[in-house]
C-alpha positions in Angstrom: 4.1 4.6 -23.1 2.2 5.9 -26.4 4.4 6.7 -29.1 5.4 10.4 -29.7 5.3 10.1 -33.0 2.0 7.7 -34.3 2.4 5.8 -37.2 -1.0 6.2 -38.2 -2.5 9.4 -39.4 -5.5 10.5 -36.9 -9.1 10.4 -38.3 -11.1 13.3 -39.3 -13.7 12.6 -36.2 -10.3 12.2 -33.5 -10.9 15.2 -32.0 -14.5 14.0 -30.9 -13.1 10.6 -30.1 -11.4 12.5 -27.8 -13.8 14.6 -26.2 -16.2 11.6 -24.7 -16.9 12.2 -20.8 -14.7 9.8 -18.3 -17.3 7.8 -16.4 -15.9 6.6 -13.4 -16.1 2.6 -13.4 -17.1 2.1 -9.6 -18.7 4.9 -7.7 -17.9 5.4 -4.1 -21.4 6.0 -2.8 -21.7 2.2 -3.5 -19.5 1.0 -1.3 -19.9 -0.3 2.1 -18.4 2.4 4.4 -16.5 1.8 7.2 -17.8 3.6 10.3 -15.3 5.9 11.5 -16.6 7.4 14.4 -17.0 4.6 16.2 -13.4 3.4 15.0 -12.3 6.4 16.4 -13.8 5.7 19.8 -12.4 3.0 20.6 -8.9 3.8 19.3 -9.0 6.9 21.9 -9.0 3.7 24.2 -6.9 2.1 23.0 -3.4 0.9 24.5 -0.1 0.1 22.7 0.7 -3.5 22.8 3.6 -3.5 20.6 6.0 -2.0 18.7 8.6 -2.5 16.0 11.2 -0.6 14.4 12.1 -1.7 10.6 15.8 -1.1 10.0 16.8 1.0 6.8 16.5 -1.0 3.5 15.5 -3.7 5.5 11.9 -5.5 6.6 10.3 -6.7 9.2 7.3 -8.8 9.6 4.5 -8.0 12.2 1.1 -9.2 13.8 -2.2 -7.3 14.4 -5.3 -8.7 15.4 -8.6 -7.7 14.5 -10.2 -4.5 16.1 -6.5 -3.4 16.8 -5.0 -0.6 14.9 -1.0 -0.1 13.5 0.5 2.9 12.8 3.7 3.5 10.7 5.9 6.9 11.7 8.6 8.2 10.0 11.1 8.3 12.6 14.2 9.9 11.8 14.2 11.0 8.3 12.7 11.0 5.3 11.6 7.7 4.4 9.3 5.9 2.4 7.9 2.1 3.1 6.4 -0.7 1.5 3.6 -2.5 3.2 2.3 -6.0 2.1 -0.4 -7.5 4.3 -2.3 -10.9 4.9 -4.6 -12.9 6.3 -3.1 -14.0 9.7 -4.6 -17.5 9.2 -4.2 -18.0 5.5 -1.7 -16.3 3.6 -3.2 -17.0 0.3 -5.9 -14.0 1.4 -3.6 -10.9 0.7 -3.5 -7.3 -0.1 -4.8 -6.4 -3.6 -3.4 -3.2 -4.9 -4.8 -3.3 -8.2 -8.7 -3.3 -7.2 -7.9 -1.3 -4.2 -6.7 1.5 -6.6 -9.8 0.8 -9.2 -12.1 1.1 -6.0 -10.6 4.3 -4.2 -8.2 5.7 -6.7 -4.4 5.7 -7.1 -3.4 7.4 -3.7 -4.7 6.4 -0.7 -5.5 8.5 2.9 -8.3 8.6 5.6 -11.5 6.4 5.2 -9.7 3.9 2.0 -9.5 0.9 2.4 -7.4 -1.7 1.8 -9.0 -5.4 -0.1 -7.9 -8.5 -0.2 -7.5 -10.6 -3.2 -9.8 -12.7 -5.3 -12.1 -14.9 -3.9 -11.9 -13.0 -0.7 -12.5 -9.5 -1.9 -13.1 -7.6 1.6 -11.6 -4.7 3.9 -8.6 -6.1 5.3 -7.9 -2.8 6.7 -9.0 0.6 6.6 -7.1 3.9 6.7 -7.9 6.1 9.8 -5.5 9.1 10.3 -2.9 10.5 7.8 -0.9 13.3 8.2 0.1 14.0 5.2 -3.5 14.4 4.1 -3.2 18.2 3.3 -0.6 17.2 0.7 -3.1 16.6 -1.9 -2.4 16.3 -5.4 0.5 18.6 -6.5 0.8 20.3 -10.0 2.7 17.7 -11.5 -0.1 15.1 -11.1 1.9 13.1 -7.9 0.6 12.6 -4.9 0.9 10.5 -1.4 0.6 6.8 0.0 0.0 5.1 -3.9 -1.3 2.2 -5.1 0.6 2.2 -8.8 4.2 1.3 -8.1 4.6 -2.6 -8.2 7.6 -2.5 -5.3 11.3 -2.3 -6.3 12.8 -5.7 -7.2 16.3 -7.2 -8.1 14.6 -9.0 -11.4 13.7 -5.5 -12.6 17.1 -4.0 -11.6 19.0 -7.3 -12.9 17.2 -6.5 -16.7 18.0 -2.6 -16.8 21.4 -2.4 -14.8 22.8 -6.1 -14.8 23.2 -5.7 -10.8 21.3 -8.2 -8.5 20.7 -6.0 -5.5 19.5 -8.0 -2.7 18.0 -4.8 -0.5 15.4 -3.7 -2.7 11.4 -3.9 -1.0 10.8 -7.4 -3.1 13.6 -9.0 -1.5 13.3 -7.6 1.6 9.8 -8.9 2.2 11.0 -11.8 0.8 13.1 -12.3 3.9 10.4 -10.9 6.2 8.5 -13.3 5.7 10.3 -16.3 5.4 11.9 -15.7 8.6 8.6 -14.9 10.5 6.6 -18.1 9.2 9.8 -20.0 8.9 9.7 -20.8 5.5 11.8 -21.0 2.0 12.6 -17.9 0.7 11.6 -19.5 -2.6 8.5 -20.5 -0.8 7.8 -17.4 0.8 8.4 -15.2 -2.6 5.2 -16.7 -4.2 3.3 -15.2 -1.4 5.2 -11.3 -1.7 2.9 -9.0 -3.6 2.0 -5.5 -5.2 2.3 -2.9 -1.8 1.1 0.4 -0.7 3.6 2.7 -1.0 3.5 4.4 2.1 5.0 8.3 1.7 5.7 8.2 -1.4 5.2 10.4 -3.8 4.4 9.6 -7.2 2.7 10.3 -10.1 1.7 9.9 -13.9 3.8 12.2 -16.5 1.3 13.6 -18.4 2.8 14.0 -21.9 3.9 9.8 -21.9 1.8 8.6 -19.1 4.9 6.7 -17.3 4.6 6.0 -13.4 6.8 9.1 -11.9 8.2 9.8 -8.3 9.5 12.6 -6.6 11.1 13.9 -3.1 8.6 12.4 -0.2 6.4 15.6 1.9 7.1 13.0 4.9 9.1 14.1 7.7 9.9 12.8 11.2 6.7 12.5 13.3 4.2 11.8 10.3 2.4 8.7 10.3 -0.3 6.4 8.9 -2.5 4.9 11.0 -4.7 1.8 10.2 -7.8 -0.2 11.8 -7.5 -4.1 11.2 -10.3 -5.6 10.2 -8.8 -9.1 10.3 -6.4 -10.8 11.6 -3.6 -9.8 9.8 0.0 -10.4 9.4 2.2 -7.2 7.8 5.7 -6.8 6.5 7.1 -3.5 6.0 10.1 -2.6 3.9 11.8 0.6 4.3 12.6 1.0 1.3 16.5 1.4 -0.2 15.2 4.9 -2.1 14.8 7.0 0.9 12.7 9.9 0.1 12.8 8.5 -3.3 14.2 11.8 -4.9 16.8 10.5 -6.9 16.5 6.6 -7.1 15.8 2.9 -5.9 17.5 0.0 -5.6 20.6 1.0 -4.4 22.7 1.7 -1.7 23.2 5.8 -2.8 20.2 7.4 -1.3 20.3 8.4 2.9 17.8 5.9 4.4 15.8 5.8 8.1 14.1 3.2 9.9 10.3 3.3 10.4 8.8 2.8 13.2 5.4 0.2 13.6 3.3 0.0 16.5 0.3 -1.8 17.6 -2.8 -0.7 20.0 -5.8 -2.8 21.2 -8.8 -1.2 22.4 -10.4 -2.9 25.9 -13.0 -5.5 25.6 -16.6 -3.9 24.1 -15.3 -1.1 23.0 -16.2 -2.2 19.7 -19.6 -3.3 20.9 -21.3 -4.6 17.5 -18.5 -4.8 15.2 -17.5 -7.6 13.8 -14.7 -8.7 11.3 -16.4 -8.3 7.6 -16.8 -12.0 5.9 -15.5 -13.3 2.7 -17.2 -11.9 -0.1 -20.8 -13.5 -0.7 -20.5 -14.7 -4.2 -20.7 -18.2 -4.7 -17.8 -18.8 -7.2 -20.4 -20.3 -9.4 -19.3 -18.5 -12.7 -21.9 -18.8 -14.3 -21.9 -23.2 -14.3 
């Protein structure tokens, strides 16, 4: 957070320095684009093969084969969710929210992809449908489906309030992964990572640049749907903040379940498509 009252005076050319034009770091037209027309055609032929209800203030793990779709839906009331993704065969490859943010922006929607960590750096999933795409960016600078918040966790809560709350998203995801892979909690925790905050409405305050949240616009029936680019293991936490209009990391907010559904198209529906290979960089690092 920048100080409200700086300790150093502005130089004579301060305004000229501030007036430097912004330059996009990664231009979107340079990214490999998903073939949404082909993917959506396959989606029209897909049949539901699994579903899972994530209870309020809990998390559950699920698997999605490459070439299938998964949809996350608000089913009873306004509820945000924290999503982790891993390569189902190697959980050292996991969702990289920071690089996804750099490549696509602070908030995601249809056509954006969820990228995996280094050294793999490939698309893990592509967003194919978003019923909240109408929201855009509001007057406060807020938007939905962010990759800027890390996830509520017991360490920060203990630091700020002294309360070791156990149903925050970090702990929920840790328990879900441990249960699914039959790992000790302390081993599973190392693999829990920064999330996609589904349905959460967030931004940065204009005066101090601080991360804020506000009431989510999600309503029952709203969903976010993804195409699995590789075999995925996912875990979803129904955040204890509910719609995140007041707070989180407590039992105070009204919370609701989230529904995960998996849809698989028939063989041949994605003819010509194949899961993307791991990144082509040779990892020589100049040596």
